[in-house]
Structures are given as C-alpha cells and as structure tokens.
C-alpha positions as CSV (number, residue, x, y, z in Angstrom):
1,M,0.0,0.0,0.0
2,E,1.3,3.4,-0.9
3,I,-0.1,6.8,0.3
4,I,0.5,9.9,-1.8
5,Q,-0.3,13.3,-0.3
6,F,-1.4,16.3,-2.5
7,E,-1.3,19.9,-1.2
8,D,-3.1,23.1,-2.3
9,R,-1.0,25.7,-0.4
10,N,-3.4,28.5,-1.3
11,L,-6.2,26.8,0.6
12,S,-4.0,24.8,3.0
13,H,-5.8,21.7,1.8
14,F,-4.4,18.1,1.8
15,S,-5.9,15.3,-0.3
16,Y,-4.7,11.8,-0.6
17,A,-4.4,8.8,-2.9
18,V,-4.2,5.3,-1.4
19,V,-2.7,2.9,-4.0
20,S,-2.8,-0.9,-3.6
21,G,-2.1,-3.0,-6.7
22,T,-3.9,-1.5,-9.6
23,S,-6.6,0.2,-7.5
24,I,-6.7,3.8,-6.2
25,A,-8.9,5.4,-3.6
26,L,-8.9,9.2,-3.3
27,I,-9.7,11.0,0.0
28,D,-11.1,14.6,-0.1
29,P,-9.9,15.4,-3.6
30,A,-9.5,19.0,-4.8
31,R,-11.6,20.6,-7.5
32,D,-9.1,19.9,-10.3
33,P,-9.1,16.2,-11.0
34,E,-6.1,16.1,-13.4
35,P,-3.4,15.5,-10.8
36,Y,-5.2,12.4,-9.7
37,R,-5.6,11.2,-13.2
38,A,-2.0,11.8,-13.9
39,L,-1.1,9.7,-10.9
40,A,-3.4,6.9,-12.1
41,R,-1.6,6.9,-15.5
42,E,1.8,6.9,-13.8
43,K,0.9,3.9,-11.6
44,G,-1.0,2.0,-14.3
45,A,-3.9,1.9,-11.9
46,A,-7.6,3.0,-11.8
47,I,-9.3,5.5,-9.6
48,E,-12.0,3.1,-8.2
49,H,-13.1,5.0,-5.1
50,V,-13.5,8.5,-3.9
51,I,-14.2,9.2,-0.2
52,E,-15.5,12.4,1.3
53,T,-14.9,12.9,5.0
54,H,-17.7,15.5,5.1
55,P,-19.2,18.2,2.9
56,H,-16.3,20.7,2.9
57,A,-16.8,24.4,3.6
58,D,-13.5,25.8,2.4
59,F,-12.9,24.1,-1.0
60,V,-14.9,22.4,-3.7
61,S,-14.3,18.7,-4.3
62,S,-14.1,16.9,-7.7
63,H,-15.9,13.8,-6.4
64,L,-18.8,14.0,-8.8
65,E,-16.6,14.6,-11.8
66,L,-14.4,11.7,-10.9
67,H,-17.5,9.5,-10.7
68,R,-18.6,10.6,-14.1
69,S,-15.2,10.4,-15.9
70,E,-13.5,7.5,-14.1
71,G,-16.5,5.5,-12.9
72,A,-15.3,5.9,-9.4
73,V,-17.7,5.0,-6.6
74,V,-18.2,7.9,-4.2
75,H,-18.4,7.2,-0.5
76,A,-19.8,9.5,2.2
77,S,-21.5,9.2,5.5
78,S,-25.2,8.4,5.1
79,L,-25.8,11.4,7.3
80,V,-24.6,13.8,4.6
81,G,-27.8,13.5,2.6
82,A,-25.6,13.6,-0.5
83,E,-27.4,14.5,-3.7
84,Y,-24.9,12.8,-6.0
85,P,-24.6,9.0,-6.7
86,H,-22.8,7.5,-3.7
87,Q,-22.6,4.7,-1.2
88,G,-22.9,5.2,2.5
89,F,-19.7,4.9,4.4
90,D,-20.1,4.8,8.2
91,S,-18.7,3.0,11.2
92,G,-18.3,-0.7,10.3
93,D,-18.2,-0.2,6.6
94,V,-15.1,-1.4,4.7
95,I,-13.6,-0.7,1.2
96,R,-11.3,-3.5,-0.1
97,L,-8.6,-1.8,-2.1
98,G,-6.3,-4.4,-3.8
99,Q,-4.9,-6.2,-0.8
100,A,-5.5,-3.3,1.6
101,E,-8.6,-2.2,3.4
102,L,-10.1,1.2,4.3
103,R,-12.5,1.2,7.3
104,A,-14.8,4.1,8.2
105,F,-15.8,5.3,11.6
106,N,-18.0,8.3,12.4
107,T,-16.3,11.2,14.1
108,P,-18.8,14.0,14.5
109,G,-17.6,17.3,15.9
110,H,-16.4,19.5,13.1
111,S,-19.7,18.6,11.4
112,P,-22.4,16.1,12.4
113,D,-21.6,13.9,9.3
114,S,-17.8,13.8,9.6
115,I,-16.0,10.4,9.2
116,S,-12.4,9.3,9.5
117,I,-10.8,6.4,7.6
118,V,-8.3,3.9,8.8
119,A,-6.0,2.3,6.2
120,Y,-5.0,-1.2,6.9
121,N,-2.0,-2.4,4.8
122,E,-1.6,-5.7,3.1
123,S,-0.4,-7.4,6.4
124,G,-3.7,-6.3,8.1
125,S,-2.0,-3.7,10.3
126,P,-3.4,-0.2,10.7
127,E,-1.0,2.1,9.0
128,A,-2.7,5.5,8.7
129,V,-5.8,7.4,9.7
130,F,-7.3,10.1,7.5
131,T,-9.0,12.4,9.9
132,G,-10.6,15.0,7.6
133,D,-11.4,18.1,9.7
134,T,-11.7,16.1,13.0
135,L,-8.1,15.8,14.2
136,F,-5.5,18.2,12.8
137,I,-1.8,18.3,13.6
138,G,-1.6,20.3,16.7
139,D,-5.4,21.1,16.8
140,C,-8.9,19.8,16.0
141,G,-11.6,21.1,13.7
142,R,-13.8,24.1,14.6
143,P,-17.4,23.3,15.5
144,D,-19.2,26.4,14.4
145,L,-19.6,25.9,10.6
146,R,-22.7,23.8,10.5
147,E,-25.3,25.8,12.4
148,T,-27.1,26.8,9.2
149,A,-25.5,24.6,6.5
150,G,-25.9,21.0,5.4
151,A,-28.6,18.4,5.6
152,I,-28.0,18.2,9.4
153,T,-27.4,21.3,11.4
154,A,-26.2,21.6,15.0
155,K,-25.3,24.3,17.4
156,R,-21.6,24.8,18.0
157,E,-21.9,23.8,21.7
158,E,-23.4,20.5,20.7
159,L,-20.7,19.9,18.1
160,A,-18.0,20.8,20.5
161,Q,-19.3,18.2,22.9
162,Q,-19.4,15.6,20.1
163,M,-15.8,16.5,19.1
164,Y,-14.7,15.9,22.7
165,R,-16.1,12.4,22.6
166,S,-14.9,11.6,19.1
167,L,-11.3,12.5,19.9
168,R,-11.3,10.3,23.0
169,E,-13.3,7.3,21.7
170,A,-12.8,7.0,17.9
171,F,-9.0,6.8,17.8
172,S,-8.5,4.9,21.1
173,H,-8.1,1.5,19.5
174,L,-5.2,2.6,17.3
175,P,-1.6,2.3,18.2
176,D,0.8,5.3,18.6
177,S,2.6,4.4,15.4
178,V,-0.4,5.1,13.1
179,L,0.2,8.0,10.8
180,V,-2.2,11.0,11.0
181,Y,-3.2,12.6,7.7
182,P,-5.6,15.5,8.1
183,A,-7.4,17.5,5.4
184,H,-5.8,20.8,6.3
185,G,-2.6,22.4,7.6
186,A,-1.3,25.7,8.8
187,G,-3.3,28.7,7.4
188,S,-6.6,26.9,7.2
189,L,-9.7,28.6,8.6
190,C,-11.1,25.3,9.6
191,G,-9.1,25.5,12.9
192,K,-7.2,28.0,14.9
193,G,-3.8,26.5,15.6
194,L,-2.8,24.1,12.9
195,S,0.8,23.0,12.6
196,A,2.8,23.5,9.4
197,A,3.8,19.8,9.5
198,L,2.5,17.6,6.6
199,S,1.8,14.5,8.8
200,S,2.2,13.2,12.3
201,T,1.5,10.1,14.3
202,L,-1.1,9.4,16.9
203,G,1.6,9.1,19.5
204,E,2.9,12.5,18.7
205,E,-0.6,14.0,18.8
206,R,-1.4,12.3,22.0
207,A,1.7,13.8,23.6
208,S,1.4,17.3,22.3
209,N,-2.0,18.2,20.7
210,W,-4.0,20.3,23.2
211,S,-7.3,18.7,22.1
212,L,-6.2,15.3,23.2
213,Q,-4.9,16.2,26.6
214,P,-6.7,15.3,29.8
215,Q,-9.4,17.8,30.5
216,S,-13.1,17.9,31.3
217,E,-15.6,18.2,28.6
218,A,-16.6,21.6,29.9
219,E,-13.0,22.8,29.8
220,F,-12.5,21.4,26.3
221,V,-15.7,23.1,25.0
222,R,-14.7,26.5,26.4
223,A,-11.2,26.2,24.8
224,L,-12.5,25.0,21.5
225,L,-15.2,27.7,21.1
226,S,-12.9,30.6,22.0
227,D,-10.9,32.7,19.5
228,Q,-12.0,30.8,16.4
229,P,-11.1,32.7,13.2
230,F,-13.7,34.4,11.1
231,V,-16.0,32.5,8.7
232,P,-15.7,33.6,5.0
233,K,-18.9,34.2,3.1
234,Y,-18.3,31.4,0.7
235,F,-18.2,28.6,3.4
236,V,-22.0,28.0,3.5
237,H,-22.0,28.1,-0.3
238,D,-19.4,25.4,-0.6
239,V,-21.1,23.1,1.9
240,A,-24.2,23.1,-0.3
241,L,-22.2,22.7,-3.5
242,N,-20.2,19.8,-2.2
243,K,-23.4,18.1,-1.0
244,K,-24.8,18.4,-4.5
245,G,-21.6,17.9,-6.5
246,A,-19.8,20.6,-8.6
247,P,-19.8,21.0,-12.3
248,D,-16.8,19.6,-14.2
249,F,-13.7,21.7,-13.7
250,E,-12.3,22.5,-17.1
251,P,-15.7,23.1,-18.8
252,A,-16.6,25.5,-16.0
253,I,-13.5,27.5,-16.5
254,R,-13.9,27.6,-20.3
255,A,-17.4,29.0,-19.9
256,V,-16.2,32.2,-18.2
257,P,-16.3,35.2,-20.6
258,R,-13.1,36.9,-21.5
259,G,-12.4,40.4,-22.8
260,Q,-16.0,41.4,-23.5
261,A,-17.5,44.8,-23.2
262,R,-17.4,46.5,-19.9
263,A,-20.1,45.6,-17.4
264,E,-20.4,49.0,-15.7
265,A,-22.9,48.0,-13.0
266,L,-20.9,45.1,-11.7
267,L,-18.4,44.9,-8.9
268,W,-14.8,45.0,-10.2
269,I,-12.1,43.0,-8.5
270,D,-8.7,44.4,-9.6
271,T,-5.9,41.9,-8.9
272,R,-3.0,43.8,-10.3
273,S,0.1,45.1,-8.4
274,R,0.0,48.0,-6.0
275,E,1.8,50.2,-8.6
276,A,-0.5,49.3,-11.5
277,F,-3.6,49.9,-9.5
278,A,-2.4,53.2,-8.2
279,A,-1.5,54.4,-11.8
280,G,-5.1,53.9,-13.0
281,H,-8.1,51.8,-12.1
282,R,-11.9,51.9,-12.7
283,S,-13.7,53.9,-10.1
284,G,-15.2,51.7,-7.4
285,S,-12.8,48.8,-8.0
286,I,-11.8,46.6,-5.0
287,H,-8.0,46.1,-5.0
288,L,-7.5,42.5,-4.1
289,M,-3.9,41.6,-5.2
290,D,-2.8,38.2,-6.4
291,D,-1.5,36.7,-3.2
292,V,-1.2,33.3,-1.5
293,R,-4.6,33.8,0.2
294,F,-6.3,35.5,-2.8
295,E,-9.3,33.1,-3.1
296,T,-9.9,33.1,0.6
297,W,-10.2,36.9,0.7
298,L,-12.2,36.9,-2.4
299,G,-14.7,34.6,-0.9
300,S,-14.7,36.6,2.3
301,I,-15.4,40.0,0.7
302,V,-17.6,38.9,-2.2
303,G,-20.8,37.0,-1.4
304,P,-22.0,33.8,-3.1
305,G,-23.9,34.6,-6.3
306,E,-22.6,38.1,-6.5
307,P,-21.2,38.7,-10.0
308,F,-17.9,40.5,-10.6
309,V,-15.4,41.5,-13.2
310,L,-11.9,40.1,-12.8
311,V,-9.2,42.6,-13.8
312,V,-5.7,41.1,-14.4
313,E,-2.3,42.1,-15.8
314,S,-2.1,39.4,-18.4
315,E,-4.1,36.5,-20.0
316,A,-1.8,34.0,-18.2
317,M,-2.6,35.6,-14.9
318,G,-6.3,35.5,-15.6
319,E,-6.2,31.8,-16.4
320,T,-4.3,31.1,-13.2
321,L,-6.7,33.1,-11.0
322,L,-9.7,31.6,-12.7
323,R,-8.5,28.1,-11.7
324,R,-8.0,29.3,-8.1
325,I,-11.4,30.9,-8.1
326,A,-13.0,27.7,-9.3
327,R,-11.5,25.9,-6.3
328,I,-14.0,27.8,-4.0
329,G,-16.8,27.4,-6.5
330,Y,-17.0,31.1,-7.6
331,E,-16.1,30.7,-11.3
332,G,-19.8,31.1,-12.3
333,Q,-19.8,34.5,-10.7
334,V,-17.0,35.9,-13.0
335,A,-18.9,38.0,-15.5
336,N,-15.8,38.9,-17.5
337,V,-12.0,38.7,-17.4
338,V,-10.4,42.0,-18.4
339,V,-6.7,42.3,-19.1
340,K,-5.5,45.8,-18.2
341,T,-2.0,46.8,-19.0
342,Q,-2.2,50.6,-18.8
343,P,-4.4,53.4,-17.5
344,E,-7.5,54.3,-19.5
345,S,-9.5,57.4,-20.0
346,G,-11.8,57.9,-17.0
347,D,-9.6,55.9,-14.6
348,E,-8.9,57.0,-11.1
349,S,-5.4,57.1,-9.7
350,T,-4.0,57.2,-6.2
351,M,-0.8,58.6,-4.6
352,P,1.2,56.7,-2.0
353,F,0.5,57.9,1.5
354,D,3.3,60.1,2.9
355,D,3.7,59.2,6.6
356,R,6.7,61.4,7.2
357,T,4.6,64.1,8.8
358,F,1.7,61.9,9.7
359,D,-0.4,62.9,12.7
360,P,-2.9,60.1,13.6
361,S,-5.1,62.6,15.4
362,Q,-6.0,64.2,12.1
363,Y,-7.6,61.0,10.9
364,T,-10.2,58.4,11.8
365,V,-8.0,55.3,11.8
366,V,-9.6,52.1,10.5
367,D,-8.0,48.9,11.6
368,V,-9.1,46.0,9.2
369,R,-7.2,43.3,11.1
370,N,-9.1,40.5,12.8
371,P,-10.3,41.1,16.4
372,S,-7.6,38.9,17.9
373,E,-5.0,41.0,16.2
374,A,-6.7,44.3,17.0
375,A,-6.6,43.4,20.7
376,Q,-3.0,44.8,20.4
377,P,-3.8,48.2,18.8
378,I,-1.2,50.0,16.7
379,F,-3.0,53.3,17.0
380,A,-5.0,54.5,20.0
381,H,-8.7,55.0,19.3
382,A,-8.7,53.1,16.0
383,I,-12.0,51.7,14.8
384,N,-11.7,47.9,14.3
385,I,-13.8,46.6,11.4
386,P,-12.3,43.3,10.0
387,L,-11.8,43.3,6.3
388,N,-14.4,40.6,5.7
389,E,-17.1,42.8,7.4
390,L,-16.1,46.2,6.0
391,R,-18.6,46.4,3.1
392,E,-21.5,45.6,5.4
393,R,-20.4,47.9,8.3
394,I,-19.3,51.0,6.3
395,A,-22.0,53.1,8.0
396,E,-20.1,52.7,11.3
397,L,-17.3,55.0,10.1
398,P,-17.7,58.7,10.9
399,S,-17.5,61.2,8.1
400,D,-16.0,64.2,9.9
401,K,-12.3,63.4,9.2
402,P,-10.2,61.8,6.5
403,L,-10.0,58.0,6.9
404,L,-6.8,56.1,7.2
405,V,-6.9,52.3,6.7
406,H,-4.3,49.9,8.0
407,C,-3.7,46.2,8.6
408,A,-0.5,44.4,9.7
409,A,1.5,44.4,6.5
410,G,-0.3,46.2,3.7
411,Y,-2.3,43.5,1.8
412,R,-5.6,43.9,3.6
413,S,-5.4,47.6,3.8
414,A,-5.1,47.8,0.0
415,A,-8.4,46.0,-0.3
416,G,-9.9,47.8,2.7
417,S,-9.0,51.3,1.5
418,S,-10.4,50.5,-2.0
419,I,-13.7,49.3,-0.4
420,V,-14.0,52.5,1.7
421,R,-13.2,54.7,-1.3
422,A,-15.9,53.0,-3.4
423,L,-18.5,53.4,-0.7
424,R,-17.4,56.9,0.5
425,P,-16.4,58.6,-2.7
426,Q,-16.7,62.1,-1.2
427,Q,-14.4,61.4,1.7
428,T,-10.6,61.4,1.7
429,V,-9.4,57.8,2.2
430,E,-5.7,56.9,2.7
431,D,-4.0,53.5,2.8
432,L,-1.1,53.3,5.3
433,S,0.0,50.3,3.3
434,V,3.4,48.7,4.1
435,A,4.4,51.8,6.2
436,V,2.3,50.3,9.0
437,K,5.4,48.2,9.9
438,E,7.2,51.3,11.0
439,W,4.3,52.1,13.4
440,A,3.6,48.6,14.6
441,Q,4.7,49.1,18.2
442,P,1.5,48.4,20.1
443,V,0.2,51.3,22.1
C-alpha cells in the first residue's frame, strides 16, 4: 500500500491517494481532478473509489466529476444526505482496495456527518488514519460551521461536545505508530492553531495536541469555542455545492467570458500590483492583489452569487486566477475577465501615503485586522472593522475626518481602503500600506 499526499497551499488543503495493486482510492480530492488522473496513469492503476470525509466548507471537491469520468464509486456518510450518486460509508463499513482495506468510523464534531478512515495495509495492520477536519496536527476542527449549512445542522456547543467524545473514543483502539493525515494544515480557517507539518503520528498528537490532553468536557468546549477565526462568506455556499456535486472543472473555466465589453454596473475586482492599481483603475474597484490567500479573501469579501469582473495584468494571470477561483466554486460569478496593462480614460489614480509628517489625530484610523490582532492596537482610538465585514459595516465609520486604513503588512489595507473609497467617494481615504510596519509598536 502506498499513500500519496497532494497539497493546495493556497487553501491549506491536503488530499490523498491510497494505492494498492492497480486500485486507487482518493480521499477529499480538490476541484481539479487532473493531478489524480496523472497519478493513475503513472501507476498504471484505476481510480475506483472517492471518499468524502464530510461536505467541505472551504474548498470544492471533484468527487462527482471523478465519478462521471473515471467510474469511481463515491463514498460518504449516510448522514450527509448527498445528492450525487454514492454509497454510505459509516462505522463498520469497509472498502477493499487491492490487498488493503479502508475502514470508516463516524467522528462528529467539526460537522455532524464527519467520518475518519483507517487504512490497513496488506499485512492487516493499521498504517494510517485520514482524519478529515476532525483531528489536525496540533489542533482539532472548529465546531461552528454547521449551524445553518448542510442536511444536518447543529449548534456549536453540541458539536464541540461531540468533538470531545470523538477525539477520545474513535482513535483509542489505534496504536501510537499510526500516521495521521488531516485534510488541512497551517493557514486553514477550519481550525485556529494548525501545525505546518504535513503529517504526524497518533503518538505525537497524544503527547502534544492540546485537544487530546486530559481535561473535562466543559474545559474542552470552552477552549474550542474561544478565539476561532472568522467565517468567510463562501463557506456555506461550498457546503451546499459539495453536498450536490460541482460542475466539471475544465468546462466550467472555459465557460467564463473573456475580454467582453465593460459591465459597468458590476463589482470590479482588480488583482494587479499595487503600482499598476495606483496608476489607474476603474472607479469603485476593489483592489485584491494576487497573493497566496487571494481566493480566501475573495470569498470573504464577495458573497455567493454576487457577479464580478476580474481585472488582471495578463491573460496567463487571468487563467491562473480563474482556476484558483474555481476551487472555491466562484467561477460562475465571474462575469468577465479584463486584461488591463495601462491606465485608460476615466480611470482614477492614487498617490502613495506620505507618513513622514503623519499625525494620527487628524484621521479616523480604521484597523481592518481580525479582532484577535486588533486586541493589540497599533493606534489609539482606531476603529476595528475586520476586512471581511467592511462592506456591510461601512456606516459605522464617521464622516467628519479623513479615513486612514491599516492592517498588519499592507495587503488587507489595500483591499480595505479601496472598499471604503468605493463606498465613501466624497471622503478622503488613505492607505497606510506597508508603512504600518514602522508604526507597529502596540500602544
């Protein structure tokens, strides 16, 4: 038995292929199925099974496409209420893969319908456990994403209690040597303290993971519910899409219009560099630069179903970003891809903020960092509105002074200042940008 790990660093997502003989089972595959097909060709094997540990909130899976194109049987918990062709895969169910076996067990907590999978090698020994969003390396899954999404909903307190029991009961029969392969790593919003390691063992997690340490259920629930990161707008959308099954990846990308006439009434997302945007951009554009977390911030600022124009510096950049956008299921919202290489008539321009004579008292300072970051303020009396909430909470900003937007390093303030300019066109709005690093001595 061979286990191959795939990583999408932009979404901090891990997926897996388990190979035994000429048979392959995929676990939590990403939206683009081609890497898995390439592996099958390389191994001279067939993708026979696809297993979903739960309906994912933070990325779109290719399970339905792999069923259609490869004839793979899709397995998910019977609790999911899956709308695609599938077989139930719950505690006691077994998939025989070549000479190996994959056994399911229900591990509710992150979601009511979560499962984990133990891989038994050709000798019949447990070799690895695929924990989905139940057990991470250094952490466990957050319990607050299924209060309004999915076939089964549950309050976060109830799911936190279920997580406590799952972590203490479901893995107890497995030896310390079993490898732990989660669905996410550091940077994922499905937990709050994930390690950057790619894998671990149950022994290592039992020794160091806070969620597996001796503690009462009440203590665990309080710790798990505290300080969880924000929930992007696209999460509920992706749960529903994964429950149904997404359209095929490549045809969905090809269907996106390119280079058509301007759609003036739509939201414009300008992904170009700081310098290109400052030189000239369409009035009202949101400046969301191409960055490692681009799709996460896109899905945090733009709501599901909200159409937008994607502005890029080149056709190649457009194709790359479309593929990333499709991984969160937003490709159908792209009304047009516009390549912009130079300022045009009617564009707005912005000048870099000169902080050499900067007096914070002359501005209303807007801190677009997350609340946990803003607990250590950089400027006294700053108003904290996290970037993902800024469009909805713009009315909370006073209009009697110029506005100065900052974050921790300049990426979020670029987006935040552009949002405020679009919604407050008559008010002076400045972006402190990367100069914030010179001021970042907490007050």
